[in-house]
NUGULUM-849573 format. One record per residue: chain; x, z, y of N, C-alpha, C in turn. Coordinates in Angstrom, 1 decimal. Atoms other than C-alpha are relative to their C-alpha. Layout:
% NUGULUM-849573
- chain  npx  npz  npy  capx  capz  capy  cpx  cpz  cpy
- A  X  Z  Y  X  Z  Y  X  Z  Y
...
//
This chain:
% NUGULUM-849573
- chain  npx  npz  npy  capx  capz  capy  cpx  cpz  cpy
- A  -0.4  -1.4  -0.2  -1.7  -41.5  13.7  -1.0  0.8  0.7
- A  1.0  -0.7  -0.8  -4.4  -40.6  16.2  -1.2  0.4  -0.9
- A  1.1  -0.3  0.9  -7.1  -40.8  13.5  0.4  1.1  -1.1
- A  -0.5  -1.0  1.0  -5.0  -38.7  11.0  0.1  1.3  0.7
- A  -0.1  -1.3  -0.7  -4.3  -36.1  13.7  -1.4  0.6  0.3
- A  1.4  -0.4  -0.2  -8.0  -36.0  14.4  -0.6  0.8  -1.2
- A  0.4  -0.7  1.3  -8.7  -35.1  10.7  0.7  1.3  -0.1
- A  -0.8  -1.3  0.0  -6.0  -32.4  10.9  -0.6  1.0  0.9
- A  0.6  -0.9  -1.0  -7.6  -31.0  14.0  -1.3  0.6  -0.5
- A  1.3  -0.5  0.6  -11.0  -30.8  12.3  0.2  1.0  -1.1
- A  -0.4  -0.9  1.1  -9.4  -29.1  9.3  0.5  1.3  0.6
- A  -0.5  -1.2  -0.6  -7.6  -26.6  11.6  -1.1  0.9  0.6
- A  1.1  -0.8  -0.6  -10.7  -25.6  13.5  -0.9  0.6  -1.1
- A  0.8  -0.5  1.1  -12.7  -25.3  10.2  0.7  1.2  -0.7
- A  -0.7  -1.1  0.6  -10.0  -23.2  8.7  0.1  1.3  0.9
- A  0.0  -1.1  -0.9  -9.8  -21.0  11.8  -1.3  0.8  0.0
- A  1.3  -0.7  0.1  -13.6  -20.3  11.6  -0.1  0.8  -1.3
- A  0.0  -0.6  1.3  -13.2  -19.5  7.9  0.9  1.3  0.0
- A  -0.9  -1.1  -0.1  -10.2  -17.2  8.6  -0.6  1.1  0.8
- A  0.7  -1.0  -0.8  -12.2  -15.4  11.3  -1.0  0.8  -0.8
- A  1.0  -0.7  0.9  -15.0  -14.7  8.8  0.7  0.8  -1.0
- A  -0.6  -0.7  1.1  -12.6  -13.6  6.1  0.6  1.3  0.6
- A  -0.6  -1.2  -0.6  -10.8  -11.1  8.5  -1.1  1.0  0.3
- A  1.1  -0.9  -0.4  -14.1  -9.7  9.7  -0.6  0.6  -1.3
- A  0.6  -0.5  1.3  -15.5  -9.4  6.1  0.9  1.0  -0.6
- A  -1.0  -0.9  0.6  -12.3  -7.7  4.9  -0.1  1.3  0.8
- A  0.1  -1.2  -0.8  -12.5  -5.2  7.8  -1.2  0.8  -0.3
- A  1.2  -0.7  0.3  -16.1  -4.4  7.1  0.0  0.6  -1.4
- A  -0.1  -0.5  1.3  -15.4  -4.1  3.4  0.8  1.3  -0.1
- A  -0.8  -1.2  0.0  -12.6  -1.6  4.0  -0.6  1.2  0.6
- A  0.7  -1.1  -0.6  -14.7  0.4  6.3  -1.4  0.3  -0.6
- A  1.3  -0.2  0.8  -17.7  0.1  3.9  -1.2  0.0  1.0
- A  1.2  0.1  -0.9  -20.1  -1.0  6.7  -0.4  -1.5  0.0
- A  0.6  1.3  -0.2  -22.3  -4.0  7.4  -0.3  -0.1  1.5
- A  0.2  0.1  -1.5  -22.0  -5.1  11.0  0.3  -1.5  0.4
- A  -0.1  1.4  -0.5  -22.5  -8.5  12.7  0.7  0.0  1.3
- A  -0.8  0.0  -1.2  -19.8  -9.0  15.3  -0.6  -1.1  0.9
- A  0.6  0.9  -1.0  -20.7  -11.0  18.5  0.3  -1.5  -0.2
- A  -0.4  1.4  0.2  -18.8  -14.1  17.4  -0.5  -0.6  -1.4
- A  0.4  0.4  1.3  -20.4  -14.3  13.9  -0.8  -1.3  0.0
- A  0.9  1.2  -0.1  -23.1  -16.8  14.8  0.8  -1.2  0.4
- A  -0.8  1.1  -0.5  -20.6  -18.9  16.7  0.9  -0.6  -1.0
- A  -0.9  0.5  1.0  -18.2  -19.1  13.8  -0.8  -0.8  -1.1
- A  0.8  0.8  0.9  -21.1  -20.2  11.6  -0.3  -1.3  0.5
- A  0.3  1.3  -0.7  -22.0  -22.9  14.1  1.3  -0.8  0.0
- A  -1.2  0.8  0.0  -18.3  -23.9  14.3  0.3  -0.5  -1.4
- A  -0.3  0.5  1.4  -18.0  -24.2  10.5  -0.8  -1.2  -0.3
- A  0.9  1.1  0.2  -21.0  -26.5  10.4  0.5  -1.3  0.8
- A  -0.5  1.1  -0.9  -19.7  -28.6  13.3  1.3  -0.7  -0.5
- A  -1.4  0.5  0.4  -16.1  -28.9  12.1  0.0  -0.7  -1.4
- A  0.0  0.6  1.3  -16.9  -29.7  8.5  -0.7  -1.4  0.1
- A  0.6  1.3  -0.3  -19.2  -32.5  9.8  1.1  -1.0  0.6
- A  -1.1  0.8  -0.6  -16.3  -33.7  12.0  1.0  -0.5  -0.9
- A  -1.1  0.3  1.0  -13.9  -33.6  9.1  -0.4  -1.2  -0.9
- A  0.5  1.1  0.8  -16.0  -35.9  6.9  -0.1  -1.3  0.8
- A  0.1  1.2  -0.9  -16.7  -38.2  9.8  1.3  -0.6  0.3
- A  -1.4  0.5  -0.3  -13.0  -38.4  10.6  0.6  -0.8  -1.2
- A  -0.4  0.8  1.2  -12.3  -39.6  7.0  -0.7  -1.3  0.0
- A  0.7  1.3  -0.1  -15.0  -42.2  7.4  0.5  -0.9  1.1
- A  -0.5  0.8  -1.1  -13.6  -43.3  10.7  1.4  -0.7  -0.4
- A  -1.2  0.6  0.5  -10.2  -43.8  9.1  -0.2  -1.1  -1.0
- A  0.3  1.1  0.9  -11.7  -45.8  6.3  -0.5  -1.3  0.7
- A  0.6  1.1  -0.7  -13.6  -48.0  8.7  1.2  -0.8  0.7
- A  -1.2  0.6  -0.7  -10.3  -48.6  10.7  0.8  -0.8  -1.0
- A  -0.8  0.7  1.0  -8.4  -49.6  7.5  -0.7  -1.3  -0.3
- A  0.8  1.2  0.4  -11.2  -52.0  6.6  0.0  -1.1  1.1
- A  0.0  0.9  -1.1  -11.4  -53.6  10.0  1.3  -0.7  0.2
- A  -1.3  0.6  -0.3  -7.7  -54.2  10.4  0.4  -1.0  -1.1
- A  -0.3  0.9  1.1  -7.6  -55.9  7.0  -0.9  -1.2  0.0
- A  1.0  1.1  0.1  -10.8  -58.0  7.0  -0.2  -0.7  1.3
- A  0.2  0.7  -1.3  -11.0  -58.7  10.7  1.2  0.3  0.9
- A  -1.2  -0.3  -0.7  -7.4  -58.6  11.9  0.1  -0.5  1.4
- A  0.0  0.6  -1.3  -8.1  -60.8  14.9  -0.8  0.8  1.1
- A  0.8  -0.8  -1.0  -10.5  -58.3  16.5  0.8  1.1  0.5
- A  -1.0  -1.0  -0.5  -7.8  -56.5  18.4  -0.6  1.1  0.8
- A  0.6  -1.1  -0.8  -10.2  -54.4  20.5  -0.2  1.2  -0.9
- A  0.3  -1.1  0.9  -10.9  -52.3  17.4  1.3  0.8  -0.2
- A  -1.2  -0.6  0.2  -7.2  -51.5  17.2  0.6  0.7  1.2
- A  -0.5  -0.6  -1.3  -6.8  -50.4  20.8  -0.1  1.5  0.0
- A  0.0  -1.4  -0.1  -5.9  -46.8  21.4  -1.2  0.6  0.8
- A  1.1  -0.4  -0.8  -8.6  -46.5  24.0  -1.3  0.0  -0.7
- A  1.2  0.1  0.8  -11.3  -47.6  21.7  -0.1  1.0  -1.1
- A  0.0  -1.0  1.0  -10.2  -45.4  18.9  -0.1  1.4  0.6
- A  0.2  -1.3  -0.6  -10.0  -42.5  21.3  -1.4  0.2  0.3
- A  1.5  -0.1  -0.2  -13.6  -43.2  22.3  -0.7  0.4  -1.2
- A  0.7  -0.3  1.2  -14.7  -43.2  18.7  0.3  1.5  -0.5
- A  -0.3  -1.4  0.4  -12.8  -39.9  18.0  -0.8  1.0  0.9
- A  0.8  -0.9  -0.8  -14.5  -38.3  21.0  -1.5  -0.1  -0.4
- A  1.4  0.1  0.4  -17.9  -39.7  19.8  -0.3  0.8  -1.2
- A  0.4  -0.8  1.2  -17.7  -38.1  16.4  0.0  1.5  0.2
- A  0.0  -1.4  -0.3  -16.8  -34.8  17.9  -1.3  0.4  0.8
- A  1.3  -0.3  -0.7  -19.8  -35.0  20.3  -1.2  0.0  -1.0
- A  1.0  0.1  1.1  -22.0  -36.0  17.3  0.0  1.3  -0.8
- A  -0.2  -1.2  0.9  -20.6  -33.1  15.2  -0.6  1.2  0.7
- A  0.5  -1.2  -0.7  -21.4  -30.4  17.8  -1.5  -0.1  0.3
- A  1.4  0.1  -0.1  -24.8  -31.9  18.5  -0.7  0.2  -1.3
- A  0.6  -0.1  1.3  -25.5  -32.1  14.8  -0.2  1.5  -0.4
- A  0.1  -1.4  0.4  -24.9  -28.3  14.5  -0.9  0.8  0.9
- A  0.9  -0.7  -0.9  -27.2  -27.4  17.4  -1.3  0.5  -0.7
- A  1.2  -0.5  0.6  -30.4  -27.3  15.3  0.2  1.3  -0.9
- A  -0.2  -1.2  0.8  -28.8  -24.6  13.1  -0.1  1.2  0.9
- A  0.2  -1.1  -0.9  -28.7  -22.4  16.2  -1.4  0.1  0.6
- A  1.4  0.1  -0.7  -32.0  -23.6  17.8  -1.1  0.6  -0.9
- A  1.0  -0.5  0.9  -33.9  -22.8  14.6  0.2  1.4  -0.5
- A  -0.3  -1.3  0.4  -32.2  -19.5  14.0  0.4  0.1  -1.5
- A  -0.3  0.1  1.4  -31.1  -20.7  10.5  1.4  0.6  -0.3
- A  -1.3  -0.7  0.2  -27.5  -19.3  10.9  -0.3  1.5  0.1
- A  0.4  -1.4  0.1  -28.1  -15.7  9.8  1.1  0.8  -0.6
- A  -1.0  -0.9  0.6  -25.9  -12.7  9.0  -0.5  0.4  -1.4
- A  0.2  -0.5  1.4  -25.7  -12.0  5.3  0.8  1.2  -0.2
- A  -0.7  -1.2  0.1  -24.8  -8.4  4.9  0.8  0.2  -1.3
- A  -0.7  -0.1  1.3  -23.8  -8.7  1.2  1.3  -0.7  0.0
- A  -1.1  0.9  0.0  -21.4  -11.5  1.9  0.8  0.2  1.3
- A  -0.7  -0.2  -1.3  -20.4  -10.3  5.4  0.4  -1.3  0.7
- A  -0.3  1.3  -0.6  -20.7  -13.8  6.8  -1.3  -0.6  0.6
- A  1.1  0.6  -0.6  -23.0  -15.8  9.1  -0.1  -1.5  -0.5
- A  0.2  1.4  0.5  -24.3  -19.0  7.4  -1.5  -0.3  -0.2
- A  1.4  0.4  0.3  -27.5  -20.9  6.6  -0.4  0.5  -1.4
- A  0.5  -0.4  1.3  -29.5  -19.3  3.8  -0.2  -1.1  -1.0
- A  0.2  1.1  1.0  -29.5  -21.3  0.6  -1.5  0.1  -0.5
- A  1.4  0.1  0.4  -33.2  -22.2  0.3  -0.5  -1.4  0.3
- A  0.5  1.3  -0.3  -35.3  -25.3  0.4  -0.6  0.0  1.4
- A  0.3  0.0  -1.4  -35.5  -26.0  4.1  0.4  -1.3  0.6
- A  -0.4  1.3  -0.7  -35.2  -28.9  6.6  1.5  0.1  0.4
- A  -1.4  -0.1  -0.4  -31.8  -27.6  7.8  0.9  -0.3  -1.1
- A  -0.9  0.2  1.2  -30.3  -27.6  4.3  0.0  -1.5  -0.3
- A  0.0  1.5  0.3  -31.5  -31.2  3.6  0.7  -0.8  1.1
- A  -0.6  0.6  -1.2  -30.4  -32.2  7.1  1.6  0.1  -0.1
- A  -1.5  -0.2  0.3  -26.9  -30.7  6.3  0.5  -0.9  -1.0
- A  -0.5  0.8  1.1  -26.6  -32.5  3.0  0.1  -1.5  0.4
- A  0.0  1.4  -0.3  -27.5  -35.9  4.4  1.1  -0.3  1.0
- A  -0.9  0.3  -1.1  -25.4  -35.7  7.6  1.4  0.2  -0.4
- A  -1.4  -0.4  0.3  -22.3  -33.9  6.3  0.6  -0.8  -1.2
- A  -0.6  0.5  1.2  -22.0  -35.3  2.8  -0.5  -1.5  -0.4
- A  0.4  1.3  0.5  -24.2  -38.3  1.9  0.5  -1.2  0.9
- A  -0.3  1.2  -0.8  -23.6  -40.6  4.9  1.5  -0.2  0.0
- A  -1.4  0.3  0.1  -19.8  -40.1  5.1  0.5  -0.4  -1.3
- A  -0.5  0.2  1.3  -19.2  -40.0  1.4  -0.4  -1.4  -0.5
- A  0.4  1.4  0.5  -21.2  -43.2  0.5  0.6  -1.0  0.9
- A  -0.6  1.0  -0.9  -19.8  -44.9  3.6  1.5  -0.3  -0.5
- A  -1.4  0.1  0.4  -16.2  -44.2  2.4  0.1  -0.8  -1.4
- A  0.0  0.7  1.3  -17.0  -45.3  -1.2  -0.4  -1.5  0.1
- A  0.4  1.4  -0.2  -18.7  -48.4  0.0  1.2  -0.8  0.6
- A  -1.2  0.7  -0.6  -15.6  -49.4  2.1  1.1  -0.1  -1.0
- A  -1.0  0.1  1.0  -13.3  -48.6  -0.8  -0.3  -1.1  -1.0
- A  0.4  1.1  1.0  -15.2  -50.9  -3.2  0.1  -1.3  0.7
- A  -0.1  1.2  -0.7  -15.4  -53.6  -0.5  1.5  -0.4  0.1
- A  -1.4  0.3  -0.1  -11.6  -53.4  0.0  0.6  -0.5  -1.3
- A  -0.5  0.4  1.3  -10.9  -53.6  -3.7  -0.4  -1.5  -0.3
- A  0.5  1.4  0.3  -13.1  -56.8  -4.0  0.7  -0.9  0.9
- A  -0.7  0.9  -0.9  -11.4  -58.2  -0.9  1.4  -0.3  -0.4
- A  -1.4  0.2  0.4  -7.9  -57.6  -2.2  0.1  -0.9  -1.3
- A  0.1  0.9  1.1  -8.9  -59.3  -5.5  -0.2  -1.4  0.4
- A  0.3  1.3  -0.5  -10.3  -62.2  -3.6  1.2  -0.7  0.6
- A  -1.1  0.6  -0.7  -7.3  -62.8  -1.4  1.2  -0.2  -0.9
- A  -1.0  0.2  1.0  -5.0  -62.4  -4.4  -0.1  -1.4  -0.7
- A  0.3  1.2  0.7  -6.6  -65.5  -5.8  0.3  -1.2  0.9
- A  -0.1  1.2  -0.9  -6.5  -67.8  -2.7  1.1  0.0  1.0
- A  -1.0  0.0  -1.1  -3.7  -66.6  -0.4  1.4  -0.2  -0.7
- A  -1.3  0.4  0.6  -0.2  -68.1  -1.0  1.1  0.9  0.7
- A  -1.0  -0.8  -0.7  1.7  -66.0  1.6  -0.2  1.5  -0.4
- A  0.0  -1.4  0.5  2.6  -62.4  0.6  -0.5  1.0  1.0
- A  0.3  -0.9  -1.0  2.0  -60.8  4.0  -1.4  0.5  0.0
- A  1.4  -0.5  0.0  -1.8  -60.7  4.1  -0.3  0.9  -1.2
- A  0.3  -0.7  1.2  -1.9  -59.5  0.5  0.6  1.4  0.0
- A  -0.7  -1.3  -0.1  0.7  -56.7  1.0  -0.7  0.9  1.0
- A  0.7  -0.8  -1.1  -1.1  -55.6  4.2  -1.3  0.6  -0.6
- A  1.3  -0.4  0.6  -4.5  -55.4  2.4  0.2  1.1  -1.1
- A  -0.2  -1.0  1.1  -3.0  -53.5  -0.6  0.5  1.3  0.7
- A  -0.4  -1.2  -0.7  -1.3  -51.1  1.8  -1.2  0.8  0.6
- A  1.1  -0.7  -0.6  -4.5  -50.3  3.6  -1.0  0.5  -1.1
- A  0.8  -0.5  1.1  -6.4  -50.1  0.3  0.6  1.3  -0.6
- A  -0.6  -1.2  0.5  -3.9  -47.5  -0.8  -0.3  1.2  0.9
- A  0.4  -1.1  -0.9  -4.6  -45.5  2.4  -1.4  0.5  -0.2
- A  1.4  -0.4  0.2  -8.3  -45.6  1.8  -0.1  0.8  -1.4
- A  0.0  -0.7  1.3  -7.6  -44.5  -1.8  0.4  1.4  0.2
- A  -0.5  -1.4  -0.2  -5.8  -41.5  -0.5  -1.1  0.8  0.7
- A  1.1  -0.6  -0.6  -8.8  -40.7  1.7  -1.0  0.4  -1.0
- A  0.9  -0.3  1.1  -11.0  -40.9  -1.4  0.4  1.3  -0.7
- A  -0.5  -1.1  0.7  -8.7  -38.4  -3.1  -0.2  1.3  0.8
- A  0.2  -1.2  -0.8  -8.9  -35.9  -0.2  -1.5  0.4  0.0
- A  1.4  -0.3  0.0  -12.7  -36.2  -0.1  -0.4  0.6  -1.4
- A  0.3  -0.4  1.4  -12.8  -35.8  -3.9  0.4  1.5  -0.2
- A  -0.4  -1.4  0.1  -10.9  -32.5  -3.7  -1.0  0.9  0.6
- A  1.0  -0.9  -0.6  -13.4  -31.1  -1.3  -1.3  0.0  -0.8
- A  1.3  0.1  0.8  -16.3  -32.3  -3.4  0.1  0.8  -1.3
- A  -0.2  -0.7  1.3  -14.9  -31.0  -6.7  0.0  1.5  0.1
- A  -0.1  -1.4  -0.2  -14.0  -27.6  -5.4  -1.2  0.6  0.8
- A  1.2  -0.5  -0.6  -17.2  -27.5  -3.5  -1.2  0.0  -0.9
- A  1.0  0.0  1.0  -19.2  -27.7  -6.7  -0.8  1.3  -0.1
- A  0.7  -1.3  -0.1  -20.0  -23.9  -6.7  -1.0  0.1  1.2
- A  0.9  0.0  -1.2  -21.4  -24.3  -3.2  -1.2  -0.8  -0.2
- A  1.1  0.9  0.3  -23.5  -27.2  -4.3  -1.0  0.6  -1.0
- A  0.9  -0.6  1.1  -24.8  -25.4  -7.4  -0.8  1.1  0.6
- A  0.7  -1.1  -0.6  -25.8  -22.3  -5.3  -1.1  -0.6  0.9
- A  1.0  0.6  -0.9  -27.6  -24.6  -2.8  -1.2  -0.5  -0.8
- A  1.1  0.5  0.9  -29.6  -26.3  -5.6  -0.7  1.2  -0.6
- A  0.7  -1.2  0.6  -30.3  -22.9  -7.2  -0.9  0.6  1.1
- A  0.8  -0.6  -1.1  -31.6  -21.7  -3.8  -1.3  -0.7  0.2
- A  1.3  0.7  -0.1  -34.3  -24.4  -4.0  -1.1  0.6  -0.9
- A  1.0  -0.5  1.0  -35.9  -22.6  -6.9  0.0  1.5  -0.2
- A  -0.1  -1.5  0.2  -34.7  -19.0  -7.0  1.0  0.6  1.0
- A  -1.0  -0.6  -0.9  -32.5  -16.5  -5.2  1.4  -0.1  -0.6
- A  -1.4  0.1  0.5  -28.8  -17.2  -5.6  0.6  1.4  -0.3
- A  -0.6  -1.3  0.3  -26.5  -14.5  -6.9  0.4  0.8  1.3
- A  -0.2  -0.8  -1.2  -25.7  -11.6  -4.5  1.2  -0.4  0.8
- A  -1.2  0.3  -0.7  -22.2  -12.7  -3.7  0.3  -1.5  0.0
- A  -0.2  1.5  0.2  -22.8  -16.5  -3.8  0.9  -0.6  1.1
- A  -0.8  0.5  -1.0  -21.2  -17.1  -0.4  1.5  0.3  -0.1
- A  -1.4  -0.4  0.2  -18.0  -15.2  -1.2  0.6  -0.9  -1.1
- A  -0.5  0.9  1.1  -17.7  -17.2  -4.5  0.2  -1.4  0.6
- A  -0.1  1.4  -0.5  -18.4  -20.5  -2.7  1.2  -0.2  0.9
- A  -1.1  0.1  -1.0  -15.9  -19.9  0.1  1.3  0.2  -0.6
- A  -1.3  -0.1  0.7  -13.2  -18.8  -2.3  0.4  -1.3  -0.5
- A  -0.4  1.4  0.5  -13.3  -22.3  -3.9  0.3  -0.9  1.2
- A  -0.3  0.8  -1.2  -13.3  -23.8  -0.4  1.4  0.3  0.5
- A  -1.4  -0.3  -0.4  -10.1  -21.9  0.5  1.0  -0.7  -0.9
- A  -0.9  0.7  1.0  -8.5  -23.3  -2.7  0.0  -1.5  0.3
- A  0.0  1.4  -0.3  -9.7  -26.8  -1.7  0.8  -0.3  1.2
- A  -0.8  0.2  -1.2  -8.1  -26.5  1.7  1.5  0.1  -0.3
- A  -1.4  -0.1  0.4  -4.8  -25.4  0.1  0.4  -1.3  -0.7
- A  -0.4  1.2  0.7  -4.8  -28.4  -2.2  0.0  -1.2  0.9
- A  0.0  1.1  -1.0  -5.7  -30.7  0.7  1.3  0.0  0.8
- A  -1.3  -0.1  -0.8  -2.7  -29.5  2.7  1.2  -0.4  -0.8
- A  -1.1  0.5  0.9  -0.4  -30.0  -0.3  -0.1  -1.5  -0.2
- A  0.2  1.5  0.2  -1.9  -33.5  -0.9  0.4  -0.7  1.3
- A  -0.4  0.7  -1.2  -1.4  -34.4  2.8  1.5  0.0  0.2
- A  -1.5  -0.1  0.0  2.2  -33.2  2.6  0.6  -1.1  -0.9
- A  -0.5  1.0  0.9  2.7  -35.5  -0.4  -0.2  -1.4  0.5
- A  0.4  1.4  -0.5  1.0  -38.5  1.3  0.8  -0.3  1.3
- A  -0.6  0.3  -1.3  2.8  -38.1  4.7  1.5  0.0  -0.2
- A  -1.4  0.1  0.3  6.3  -39.4  3.9  0.9  0.4  1.1
- A  -0.9  -0.4  -1.0  7.9  -38.9  7.3  0.1  1.5  0.1
- A  -0.1  -1.5  -0.1  6.9  -35.2  7.4  0.7  0.5  -1.2
- A  -0.6  -0.5  1.2  7.9  -34.7  3.8  1.5  -0.2  0.0
- A  -1.4  0.3  -0.1  11.3  -36.4  4.4  0.7  1.0  1.0
- A  -0.6  -0.9  -1.1  11.9  -34.3  7.6  0.1  1.4  -0.6
- A  0.0  -1.4  0.5  11.0  -31.0  5.9  1.1  0.1  -1.1
- A  -1.0  -0.1  1.1  13.1  -31.7  2.8  1.4  -0.1  0.5
- A  -1.4  0.1  -0.6  16.1  -32.7  5.0  0.4  1.3  0.6
- A  -0.3  -1.3  -0.7  15.8  -29.5  7.0  0.3  1.1  -1.1
- A  -0.2  -1.0  1.0  15.5  -27.4  3.8  1.3  -0.2  -0.7
- A  -1.3  0.3  0.6  18.5  -29.1  2.2  1.1  0.3  0.9
- A  -1.0  -0.3  -1.0  20.5  -28.7  5.4  0.2  1.5  0.1
- A  0.0  -1.5  -0.1  19.6  -25.0  5.6  0.7  0.6  -1.3
- A  -0.5  -0.5  1.3  20.5  -24.5  1.9  1.6  -0.3  0.0
- A  -1.4  0.3  -0.1  23.9  -26.2  2.5  0.7  1.0  0.9
- A  -0.6  -1.0  -0.9  24.6  -23.9  5.5  0.1  1.4  -0.6
- A  0.0  -1.3  0.6  23.7  -20.8  3.5  1.1  0.0  -1.1
- A  -1.0  0.1  1.0  25.9  -22.0  0.6  1.4  0.1  0.6
- A  -1.3  0.1  -0.6  28.8  -22.7  2.9  0.4  1.4  0.5
- A  -0.2  -1.3  -0.6  28.4  -19.3  4.6  0.3  1.0  -1.1
- A  -0.3  -0.9  1.1  28.3  -17.5  1.2  1.4  -0.2  -0.6
- A  -1.4  0.3  0.5  31.5  -19.3  0.0  1.0  0.5  1.0
//
């Protein structure tokens, strides 16, 4: 639960930074002005830091699932204190990771898109972003997913008791859900990726950031819906509350 809550916190902070950018862009659009507010650079920094923390949090969840299945006797890995240390570590790494964006002045105000972000062009910061935020966590999660699939197949052949198998299958299912969440981000992040690659060779379209972030908003909506479907206790609680409220309204009407 601690690791899941950590992923939700990263998503909340990332969404808050996006929302702040959207509100400011809408205000400037309505007033037909181009103006960089004092927090614009900070929101750009926060977006880069929290998106890194988000992917790292998914990787941390996948590693935890793998360790509890393959090395169940290593109890130190399952201690709350150790997991809390790892959560703190990925946040420190995420905010340190985003410092070069500020130090190099790469987070810049784009007047056409009314947002502060890294320009889409061939640069060290862009490559640095891609490797840290996407390649390392993504391939780490996929590697763990494949390893767990192979492990479940192996213990299915040699284990006679049902408990280790069912536990491994349950954890594999959880990693599969993490893969689904990451896949939603990647699929709906395709326009963002296309514009980055385009920036290596030519100037992206005028409103490329607005288009990219529109797809990211949709991705966040789908992720919240997917998390709701995956989190059975929350879903059961909300459905019970809605049903109870409906019964109260129906009784009052009668």
